[in-house]
DRENLUM-222475 format. One record per residue: chain; x, y, z of N, C-alpha, C in turn; residue in three letters. Coordinates in steps of 0.2 Angstrom, whole numbers. Each point is the difference from the previous one (the first is absolute). Example, Ala and Ser with C-alpha at 12.3 -4.5 7.8 and 13.67 -1.06 7.14 Angstrom:
2
REC ch n.east n.north  n.up ca.east ca.north ca.up c.east c.north  c.up  aa
REC  A     66     -28    39      -4        6     0      4       6     0 Ala
REC  A     -2       5    -4       4        6     1     -4       5     3 Ser
//
This chain:
346
REC ch n.east n.north  n.up ca.east ca.north ca.up c.east c.north  c.up  aa
REC  A    538     416   617      -7       -1    -4     -3       6    -5 Met
REC  A     -2      -1    -7       0        5    -3     -4       3    -2 Leu
REC  A     -3       7    -1      -6        3    -1     -3       1    -5 Val
REC  A     -5       1    -1      -3        1    -6      3       5    -4 Pro
REC  A      1       6     2       2        3    -3      8      -3    -6 Cys
REC  A      2      -4     3       6       -3    -5     -3      -3    -7 Leu
REC  A     -7      -3     0      -2        1    -6     -1       2    -5 Leu
REC  A      2       6     0       1        5    -3      4      -1    -8 Gly
REC  A      5       7    -1       2       -2    -7      6      -4     2 Leu
REC  A      1      -2     6       8       -4     0     -6      -7     2 Phe
REC  A     -3      -2    -4      -7       -6     2      4      -4     3 Gly
REC  A      6      -4    -4       1       -7     2      4       2     7 Val
REC  A      1       4     2       6        1     8     -6      -6     5 Leu
REC  A     -8       4    -1      -3       -5     6      1      -7    -1 Ala
REC  A      3      -5    -5      -1       -5    -1      8      -3     1 Leu
REC  A      4       3     1       7       -1     1      1      -5     6 Leu
REC  A     -2       1     6       2       -7     4      7       5     1 Gly
REC  A      5      -3    -1       6        1     2      1       7     0 Pro
REC  A     -2       2    -5       2        8     0     -5       4     2 Leu
REC  A     -3       0     6      -6        3     4      5       7     1 Ala
REC  A     -2       5    -2       1        8     1     -4       2     4 Val
REC  A      3       4     3      -5        5     8     -2       7    -3 Leu
REC  A     -6      -4     3      -4       10     2      3       4     3 Pro
REC  A     -1       8    -3       3        2     6     -4       3     4 Val
REC  A      0       2     5      -2        0     6     -6       6    -1 Ala
REC  A     -7      -1     3      -4        5    -3     -4       0    -6 Gly
REC  A      3      -6    -4      -3        0    -6     -8      -3     0 Ala
REC  A     -1      -2     5      -7       -4     0     -5       6     0 Arg
REC  A      2       3     7      -5        7     3      0       3    -6 Ala
REC  A      3       2    -3       3        6    -6     -7      -2    -5 Ala
REC  A     -7       6    -1      -2       -4    -3      0       6    -9 Ala
REC  A     -1      -4    -4       2        3    -8     -6       3     0 Ala
REC  A      1       5    -3      -9        3    -3      0      -3    -6 Pro
REC  A     -6      -3     0      -4       -1    -9     -4       6    -2 His
REC  A     -3      -3    -5      -4        3    -2      3       5    -6 Gly
REC  A     -2       6    -6       1        0    -5      3       7    -1 Glu
REC  A      3       0    -2       6        9    -4     -1       2    -4 Val
REC  A     -2       4    -2      -3        4    -6      5       4     0 Thr
REC  A      4      -2   -10       8        4    -3     -3       3    -6 Leu
REC  A     -4       7     1       2        3    -7      5      -1    -3 Pro
REC  A     -1      -1    -7       3        0    -5      4       6    -3 Val
REC  A      6       0     2       3        7    -1      6      -2    -8 Gln
REC  A      3       5     0       4       -1    -8      7      -3     0 Arg
REC  A      2       1     9       8       -4     1     -3      -4     5 Tyr
REC  A      5      -5     1      -1       -4     3      2       1     9 Ser
REC  A      5       9     1      -2        0     5     -3       7     0 Thr
REC  A     -1       4     6       1       -1     7     -5      -8    -1 Pro
REC  A      1      -5     8      -2       -6     6     -5       3     1 Leu
REC  A     -4      -4     2      -6        0     6      5      -6     5 Thr
REC  A     -2       4     6       5       -6     6     -7      -1     2 Ala
REC  A      1     -10    -1      -5       -2     2      0      -8     8 Val
REC  A      7       2     1       2       -4     7      7       0     2 Ala
REC  A      1       4     5       7       -2     4      1      -5     6 Ser
REC  A      5      -2     1       3       -2     5      6       0     4 Ala
REC  A      1       1     5       8       -1     4      3      -4     2 Ser
REC  A      6      -1     0       4       -7     6      5       3     4 Trp
REC  A      3      -3     4       5        2     4      7      -6    -1 Arg
REC  A      2       2    -3       6       -4    -4      7       0     4 Leu
REC  A      4      -5    -1       6        2     1      4      -4    -5 Ser
REC  A      8       3    -1       4       -1    -5      0      -6    -3 Ala
REC  A      0      -1    -5      -1       -8    -2     -6      -2     0 Gly
REC  A     -7       1     2      -7       -1     1      0       0    -6 Asp
REC  A     -3      -7    -2      -5        1    -8     -8      -2    -1 Arg
REC  A     -2       1    -2      -8        1     1     -1       1    -8 Leu
REC  A     -5      -6     1      -3       -3    -8     -7       3     1 Ala
REC  A      0       5    -5      -7        5    -3     -3      -2    -4 Leu
REC  A     -8      -1     0      -3       -1    -6     -5       3     0 His
REC  A     -5       1    -3      -9        1    -1     -4      -2    -1 Thr
REC  A     -5      -3     5      -5       -3    -1     -4      -1    -5 Pro
REC  A     -4      -2    -2      -5       -2    -6     -3       9    -2 Ala
REC  A      3       4    -6      -4        3    -2     -2       2    -6 Leu
REC  A     -7       3    -3      -1        1    -6     -2       7    -4 Arg
REC  A      5      -2    -3      -2        8    -4     -5       2    -5 Phe
REC  A     -7       1    -3      -3       -1    -3     -3       7    -4 Ala
REC  A     -4       2    -4      -1        5    -6     -8       3     5 Val
REC  A     -1       6     4      -7        1     3     -2       4    -4 Gly
REC  A      1       4    -3      -2        5    -4      1       4    -7 Ser
REC  A     -3      -2    -5       4        3    -6      0       8     1 Trp
REC  A     -6       2     5       0        9    -1     -4       3    -5 Gly
REC  A      3       6    -3       0        1    -6      3       1    -6 Ala
REC  A      5      -6     3       4       -3    -7     -2      -5    -4 Gly
REC  A      2      -5    -4       0       -6    -3      2      -5     3 Arg
REC  A     -1      -5     0       5       -8     1      6       2    -4 Pro
REC  A      6      -2     5       8        2    -2      2      -4     5 Thr
REC  A      8       0    -1       4       -5     3      3       6     4 Asn
REC  A     -1      -4     9       3        4     5      3      -2     3 Ile
REC  A      7       3     1       8       -4     4     -1       1     8 Gly
REC  A      2      -7     1      -3        1     9      7      -2     1 Thr
REC  A      2       3     8       5        1     4     -2      -2     5 Thr
REC  A      2      -4     5       3       -4     6      7       2     1 Leu
REC  A      1       3     7       7        0     2      2       0     7 Leu
REC  A      3      -1     3       2       -3     6      6       3     0 Leu
REC  A      2       7     5       7        3     3      0      -1     5 Ala
REC  A      7       0     4       2       -1     6      6       5     0 Cys
REC  A      1       3     8       4        5     2      4      -4     6 Thr
REC  A      5       2     2       3       -2     4      0       6     7 Asp
REC  A      2      -1     8       0        3     4     -1       8    -1 Pro
REC  A      5       3    -4       3        6    -5     -4       2    -2 Glu
REC  A     -6      -5    -3      -3        4    -7      3      -2    -5 Gly
REC  A      6      -3    -3       2       -2    -6     -5      -6    -2 Arg
REC  A      1       1    -7      -6       -5    -5      6      -7     1 Arg
REC  A     -4      -6     2       7       -4    -2     -3      -6    -5 Val
REC  A     -8      -1     0      -3       -3    -5     -6       2    -2 Leu
REC  A      2       0    -8      -5       -1    -3     -3      -3    -4 Thr
REC  A     -7      -5     0      -2       -4    -7     -7       1     0 Ala
REC  A     -1      -1    -8      -7       -1    -2     -3      -4    -3 His
REC  A     -7       1    -1      -3       -5    -6     -3       5    -5 Asp
REC  A      1      -2    -8      -4        5    -3     -3      -2    -4 Gly
REC  A     -3       1    -4      -5       -2    -9     -7       4     3 Ala
REC  A     -2      -2    -8      -5        4    -4     -7      -4     3 Asn
REC  A     -4       4     0      -7       -3     1     -4       3    -9 Leu
REC  A     -5      -5    -4      -1        3    -6     -7      -1     2 Thr
REC  A     -4      -1    -8      -8        2     0      1      -9     2 Pro
REC  A      3      -4    -4       1       -8    -1      2      -2     9 Arg
REC  A      4       4     2       4       -4     7      0       5     4 Glu
REC  A     -7       2     3      -3        4     4      3       0     8 Pro
REC  A      4      -5     1       2        1     7      4      -6    -1 Asp
REC  A      6       1     6       4       -5     3      4      -1     5 Arg
REC  A      4      -3     2       2       -1     6      8      -1     3 Leu
REC  A      0       7     3       9        2     1      2      -5     6 Pro
REC  A      7      -1     0       2       -3     6      8       5    -2 Ala
REC  A      2       0     7       6        0     1      3      -2     7 Ile
REC  A      5      -4    -3       5       -4     6      5       3     1 Arg
REC  A      6       2     6       6        2     1      3       1     6 Ala
REC  A      7      -1     3       5       -3     4      1       9     2 Leu
REC  A      0       1     4       2        6     6      3      -1     3 Leu
REC  A     10       2     0       5       -3     4      0       8     5 Val
REC  A     -1      -1     6       2        6     3     10       0    -1 Ala
REC  A      0       7    -1       8        2     1      1       4     7 Arg
REC  A     -4       1     5       1        2     5     -5       0     6 Gly
REC  A     -1       2     6      -6       -2     5     -4       6    -2 Lys
REC  A     -6      -2     2      -4        6     0     -7      -1    -2 Gly
REC  A     -5       6     0      -6       -4    -6      1       2    -7 Glu
REC  A     -4      -5    -2       1       -1   -10     -9      -1     1 Tyr
REC  A     -1       7    -6      -6       -2    -2     -4       0    -8 Arg
REC  A     -3      -2    -1      -2       -1    -9     -7       2    -1 Cys
REC  A     -1       2    -4      -4        4    -3     -3      -3    -8 Thr
REC  A     -6      -4     0      -4       -2    -7     -5       5    -3 Leu
REC  A      3       1    -5      -3        6    -5     -2      -3    -4 Gly
REC  A     -4       4    -5      -4       -3    -4     -5       7    -5 Ala
REC  A      2      -3   -10      -4        8    -2     -2      -4    -6 Ser
REC  A     -5       4    -4      -2       -2    -6      2       5    -5 Ala
REC  A      2      -3    -6       2        8    -6     -1      -3    -7 Tyr
REC  A     -2       6    -3      -3        0    -6      4       6    -6 Ser
REC  A      2      -1    -3      -1        7    -6     -5       1    -2 Thr
REC  A     -5      -4    -1      -7        0     0     -3       1     5 Ala
REC  A      1       3     4      -5        1     8     -5       4     0 His
REC  A     -7       0     2      -5        4    -1     -2      -1     7 Ala
REC  A     -5       6     2      -3        4     6     -5      -8     0 Lys
REC  A      1      -3     8      -3       -4     1      3      -6    -3 Gly
REC  A      6      -2    -2       2       -5     1      4      -2     5 Met
REC  A     -2      -8     3       3       -2     6      1      -7    -2 Thr
REC  A      3      -1     4       3       -7     3     -1      -2     7 Val
REC  A     -2      -5     3      -2       -3     5      7      -4     1 Arg
REC  A      0      -1     8       7       -3     2     -2      -5     6 Leu
REC  A     -3      -6     1      -5       -5     6      5      -4     1 Thr
REC  A     -1      -2     8       5       -7     2      1       5     6 Gly
REC  A      5      -4     2       3        3    10      5       2    -2 Arg
REC  A      0       5     2       4        6    -1      4       0     5 Arg
REC  A      6      -3    -1       8        1     6      5      -3    -5 Thr
REC  A      7      -1     5       5       -2    -3      2      -5     7 Val
REC  A      1      -5    -2       1       -7     6      7       0    -1 Ile
REC  A      3      -1     7      10        0     1     -1      -6     4 Gly
REC  A      4      -2    -1       0       -9     3      8       1     1 Thr
REC  A      4      -3     6       7       -1     1      2      -5    -2 Arg
REC  A      3       0    -4       4       -7    -3      8      -1     0 Val
REC  A      5      -6    -1       8        0     1      2       6    -1 Gly
REC  A      5       2     2       7        4    -2      4      -3    -8 Arg
REC  A     -1      -6    -1       1       -4    -5     -3       2    -6 Ala
REC  A     -7       1     0      -3        3    -6      2       7    -4 Ser
REC  A      0       0    -6       1        4    -4     -4       1    -4 Ala
REC  A      3       6    -5      -4        2    -6      3       2    -3 Thr
REC  A      0       1    -6       2        5    -5     -5       3    -8 Trp
REC  A      3       2    -5      -4        3    -5      5       0    -4 Thr
REC  A     -1       2    -7       1       -1    -6      7       9    -2 Arg
REC  A      5      -1     3       2        8     3     -1       4    -6 Pro
REC  A      0       5    -1      -4        8    -2      6       0    -4 Ala
REC  A      7      -1     3       4        3    -5      2      -6    -7 Ala
REC  A     -4      -3     2       1       -8    -7     -7       2    -4 Arg
REC  A     -3       6    -1      -6        1    -2     -5      -3    -2 Gly
REC  A     -4       2    -1      -8       -5    -3      4      -7    -5 Asp
REC  A     -3      -3    -1       0       -8    -4     -5       1    -6 Leu
REC  A      3      -1    -6      -6       -1    -4      0      -7    -2 Leu
REC  A     -9      -2     0       0       -8     1     -3      -1    -9 Leu
REC  A      3      -6    -2      -3        1    -8     -2      -5     1 Arg
REC  A     -6      -3    -6      -2       -5     0      3      -5    -1 Pro
REC  A      0      -6     2       3       -8    -2      6       0     6 Gly
REC  A      2       4     2       4        0     5     -2       1     6 Arg
REC  A      6      -7     5      -3        1     8      7       4     4 Thr
REC  A     -2       4     1       5        5     5     -2       0     8 Ala
REC  A      6       1     2       1       -1     7      3       7     3 Glu
REC  A     -5       4     1       1        8     1      2       1     5 Pro
REC  A      1      -5     9       1        2     5      1      -6     6 Met
REC  A      6      -1    -1       3       -9     3      3       4     6 Asn
REC  A      1      -4     4       4        2     8     -1      -8     4 Gly
REC  A      6       1     4       3       -5     4     -4       3     8 Leu
REC  A     -2      -5     3      -3        0     6      5      -3     6 Ala
REC  A      1      -1     6       0       -3     6     -6      -7    -1 Ala
REC  A      3      -5     0      -6       -6     2      2      -1     9 Ala
REC  A     -3       7     4       2       -3     7     -7       1     3 Ala
REC  A     -1      -6     6      -5       -1     1     -1      -4     9 Gly
REC  A     -5       1     3       2       -5     7      0      -8    -2 Pro
REC  A      4      -2     3      -2       -8     0      5      -2    -7 Gly
REC  A      0      -7     1       6       -4    -5     -9      -6    -4 Ala
REC  A      0       2    -9      -3       -5    -2     -9       4    -1 Gly
REC  A     -1       4     5      -7        0    -1      0       9     0 Arg
REC  A      3       2    -3       0        7    -3     -2       1    -4 Arg
REC  A     -1       7    -2      -6        4    -6      2       4    -3 Ala
REC  A     -1       5    -4       0        7    -2     -6       1    -2 Ala
REC  A     -3       7    -4      -4        0    -4      2       7    -3 Thr
REC  A     -1      -2    -8       2        6    -4     -5       3    -2 Val
REC  A     -1       6     1      -6        3    -7      6       5    -4 Ala
REC  A     -5       2    -6       3        5    -5     -4       5    -2 Val
REC  A      0       5    -1      -6        6    -2      4       3    -7 Asp
REC  A     -3       0    -3       6        5    -5     -5       4    -7 Ala
REC  A      1       3    -1      -5        5    -5      0      -1    -8 Glu
REC  A     -1      -1    -4       1        0    -8     -3       2    -3 Ile
REC  A      2       2    -6      -5        7    -5      1      -3    -7 Thr
REC  A     -6       2    -3       2       -2    -8      3       7    -3 Thr
REC  A      4      -3    -5       4        5    -5     -5       5    -4 Cys
REC  A     -6       2     2      -5        4    -5     -3       9     2 Asn
REC  A      6       1     1      -2        7     2      6       4    -2 Ala
REC  A      1       4    -7       6        3    -1      3       2     3 Asp
REC  A      8      -2     0       3        6     5      0       0     7 Gly
REC  A     -3      -7     3      -1        1     7      7      -3     3 Ala
REC  A      0      -6    -1       9       -3     1      4       0    -5 Tyr
REC  A      4       2     3       7        0    -6      3      -7    -4 Arg
REC  A     -3      -4     5       3      -10    -1     -5      -2    -6 Val
REC  A     -6       3     1      -6       -2    -8      5       0    -8 Cys
REC  A     -3      -2    -4       1        2    -6     -4       1    -4 Arg
REC  A      0       3    -5      -6        5    -3     -5      -4     0 Pro
REC  A     -7       4     2      -5       -3     2     -5      -3    -6 Arg
REC  A     -3      -4     4      -5       -4    -6     -5       6    -1 Asp
REC  A     -2      -1    -5      -6        7    -4     -6      -5     3 Pro
REC  A      1      -7     2      -7       -1     0      0      -5     8 Arg
REC  A      4       3     5       1       -4     7     -7      -4     0 Pro
REC  A      1      -5     2      -6       -6     2      0       0     8 Asp
REC  A      9       1     0       0       -3    10      4      -8    -2 Gly
REC  A      3      -3     6       3       -6     0     -2      -5     6 Ser
REC  A      1      -7    -4       0       -6     5      5       0     4 Ala
REC  A     -1      -1     8       9        0     4     -1      -7     3 Val
REC  A      4      -4     0       1       -5     5      6       2     7 Thr
REC  A     -2      -2     5       6        1     6     -1      -7     5 Ser
REC  A      6      -2     3       2       -4     5      4       3     4 Trp
REC  A      0      -3     6       6        3     4      4      -8     2 Val
REC  A      7      -1     0       4       -6     1      5       0     5 Glu
REC  A      1      -4     4       4        0     5      6      -6    -1 Val
REC  A      5       2     2       5       -8     1      2       4     5 Arg
REC  A      1      -7     3       2       -1     8      9      -2     0 Arg
REC  A      4       3     3       8       -1    -1      3      -2     5 Leu
REC  A      5      -4     1       3        1     3      7       4     2 Asp
REC  A      6      -1     5       4        4     2      3       0    -5 Ala
REC  A      3      -6    -6       4        1    -6     -5       3    -5 Ala
REC  A     -5       2     0      -4        3    -4     -5      -4    -8 Gly
REC  A      2      -9     6      -4       -5    -6     -7       1     2 Gly
REC  A     -4      -2    -3      -6       -1    -2     -3      -5     5 Val
REC  A     -5       1     6      -2       -6     3     -8       0     0 Val
REC  A      0      -5    -4      -9       -5    -2     -1       5    -7 Gly
REC  A     -6      -1    -1      -4        2    -4     -1       8     0 Ala
REC  A      0       5    -6      -3        6     1     -6       0     2 Pro
REC  A     -4       6     4      -5        0     3     -4       7    -4 Val
REC  A     -5      -2    -3      -2        1    -5     -9       7     0 Thr
REC  A      0       4     1      -7        3     1     -8      -3    -6 Ser
REC  A     -4       4     2      -5       -4    -6      1       8    -7 Arg
REC  A      2      -5    -3       0        3    -5     -7       5    -4 Val
REC  A      3       8     0      -8        2     0      0       4    -7 Glu
REC  A     -6       0    -5       0        2    -5     -3       7    -1 Arg
REC  A     -2       4    -2      -4        5    -2      2       4    -8 Arg
REC  A     -7       4     0       1        4    -4     -2       6     1 Arg
REC  A      5       6    -3       0        7    -1     -2       4    -3 Val
REC  A     -4       1    -1      -3        5    -5      2       6    -1 Ser
REC  A      1       2    -6       3        7     0     -2       6     3 Ala
REC  A    -10      -1     1       0        4     5      1       0     8 Ala
REC  A      1      -6     3       1        1     4      8       1     3 Gln
REC  A      6       0    -5       6        3    -4      3      -4     9 His
REC  A      0      -1     6       6        0     4     -6      -6     3 His
REC  A      5      -6     4      -3       -4     2      7      -3     7 Ala
REC  A     -5      -3     4       7       -4     7     -2      -7    -1 Met
REC  A      7      -1     3       2       -8     0      2       1     8 Leu
REC  A     -5      -8     3      -1        0     7      1      -8    -1 His
REC  A      6      -3     6       1       -7    -1      2       1     5 His
REC  A     -2      -5     4       2       -5     8      0      -7     1 Thr
REC  A      5      -1     2       1       -6     1      4      -5     8 Leu
REC  A      1      -3     1       2       -3     5      6      -5     1 Arg
REC  A      3       3     1      11       -5    -1     -1      -3     5 Val
REC  A      1      -8     0       2       -4     6      7       1    -2 Pro
REC  A      2       0     7      12        0    -1      1      -4     4 Val
REC  A      3      -6    -5       2       -5     4      6       3     3 Pro
REC  A      3      -4     5       4        3     5      8       0    -2 Ala
REC  A      1      -3    -7       8        2    -6      0       5    -2 Arg
REC  A     -8       3     0       2        6    -5      0       6     3 Ala
REC  A      4       5    -2       3        5     3     -2       8    -2 Glu
REC  A     -4      -2    -6      -1        6    -5     -7       0    -4 Arg
REC  A     -3       4    -1      -5        0    -7     -1       5    -5 Leu
REC  A      3      -6    -4       0        6    -6     -7      -1    -4 Asp
REC  A     -3       9     0      -8        2    -1      2       1    -8 Val
REC  A     -5      -2    -4      -1        3    -6     -7       0    -4 Arg
REC  A      0       8     1      -8       -1    -5      3       3    -6 Leu
REC  A     -5      -6    -5       0        0    -8     -7       1    -1 Lys
REC  A      2       4    -6      -8        4    -3      3      -3    -9 Val
REC  A     -5      -2    -4       1       -2    -7     -9       6    -5 Arg
REC  A      4       5    -4      -6        1    -2     -3      -4    -6 Val
REC  A     -5      -2     2      -1       -6    -7     -1       2    -7 Asp
REC  A     -4       8     1      -3        0    -6     -2       7     3 Ala
REC  A     -1       4    -6       0        7     0      4       5    -2 Gly
REC  A     -3       7     4       7        4     1      5      -1     5 Asp
REC  A      6       3    -3       6        1     6     -3       3     6 Asp
REC  A      5      -2     6      -2        1     6      6       3     5 Met
REC  A     -1       6     5       6        2     3     -2      -4     7 Val
REC  A      6       0     3      -1       -6     7      5       8     5 Phe
REC  A     -5       2     4       3        6     3      5      -1     4 His
REC  A      7       5     1       4       -3     5     -2       5     5 Ala
REC  A      3       0     6      -3        3     7     -3      -1     6 Gly
REC  A      2      -3     7      -5       -1     4     -7       2     1 Tyr
REC  A     -2       5    -5      -6        3     3     -3      -6    -8 Gly
REC  A      0      -2    -3      -2       -1    -6      1      -9     2 Tyr
REC  A      5      -3     1       2       -5    -2      4      -2     6 Ala
REC  A     -1      -6     5       2       -6     4     -1      -4     3 Arg
REC  A      5      -2     2      -1       -8     4      1       0     6 Thr
REC  A     -3      -3     5       0        1     7      1      -9     3 Val
REC  A      5       0     2       3      -10     3     -2       2     8 Val
REC  A     -7      -4     4       0        0     6      1      -6     3 Leu
REC  A      4       1     6       3       -4     4     -3       0     8 Gln
REC  A     -2      -6     2      -3        1     6      7       4     6 Ser
REC  A     -3       2     7       3        4     4      2      -9     5 Pro
REC  A      7       2     1       5       -6     3     -6      -2     8 Ala
REC  A     -1       4     3      -3        2     7     -6       4     0 Ala
REC  A     -5      -1     5      -6        3    -2      3       7     3 Pro
REC  A     -3       5    -2       0        7    -1     -5       5     0 Ser
REC  A     -2       7     4      -5        1    -4      3       9     0 Arg
REC  A     -4       4    -5       2        7     2     -4       1     8 Leu
REC  A      4       9    -1      -3        4     8     -6       1    -2 Ala
REC  A     -3      -1     7      -8        1    -2     -2       5     0 Pro
REC  A     -7      -2    -3      -3        7    -1      0       0    -8 Gly
REC  A      5      -4    -2       1        1    -8     -3      -6    -5 Ser
REC  A     -3      -1    -6       1        6    -4     -7       6     3 Pro
REC  A      1       4    -2      -5        7     2     -4      -1    -9 Arg
REC  A     -6      -1    -1      -1        1    -7     -5       6    -1 Arg
REC  A      1       6    -3      -5        7     1     -5       1    -6 Val
REC  A     -6       0     0      -2        0    -5     -1       7    -4 Pro
REC  A      1       1    -6       2        6    -3     -7       3    -5 Ala
REC  A      0       5    -1      -8        4    -4      0      -6    -4 Ala
REC  A     -7      -1    -1      -4       -6    -4     -3       6    -7 Ala
REC  A      5       3    -1      -2        4    -7      5       1    -3 Ser
REC  A      1       1    -8       7        5    -5     -2       5     2 Gly
REC  A      6       4    -3       2        6    -1     -3       4    -7 Arg
//
């Protein structure tokens, strides 16, 4: 039986039936802090204010699907300043039993006088490299070069990190940092983050997988900000962008099984003031018995306006393919533990 927490940012998980993933032990009993965190607007994106943390005991090879429930950034007060653009960051950082950073994922975009609120979302896959306790911390910040005394941003919603045990065939990838950021030019459809995943799952014929994609894109309207951008438009007005995900099921020989499965097509306008935008896609992929691999492709097209940048690195862009565990299993009793953090910024 699926618990309500799975209706969050991996929302379709609760609808999949054969892909029913298992909540970790203690997930129901651990109460997530609600209410409001006030973030003073600072000059830079760091330091961040810790708003939640969770820990799990894992064995080598375990895979944990991580996601944040519904949260909302909104302008709190302009204080002594004028209405301006405010950057907002939500950052998920995880460490292994030795305290080494093993995962970083973020969601970032600007609030503006015309777009004073937004809904951040982080999905990621934690793969345990050894046995022991893994800890994830969720941090947030608000920043602007025009910051002023009393200027604040509010973060509201259920402040926690939810972890769900998934099958060992689950996979995740990004656009490697070594490949660098990708320039997106109007009129061209790019595939910046393709990847292959095993099409594994319990039983034959009734398998399914869940694909989730989060990625940040940025308009080229800041002088010298990104090397891939061409000379700046003297009158930047933002961009219109379309994105979707296409999945092809492949057999052992690499042949396509059935028609491609496509997500909902998302169209949005990214104003010059917003500058950054997050692409979020989630889709259910039925997996026929003959299919052995999933070919997952994010497609992004700038329809009009300024050039855009697709950012490389797991912190900025990631694909997660979730498979069900082969047999019921739970994590160690007492995990996860969610610890409320300080409810005010620094």
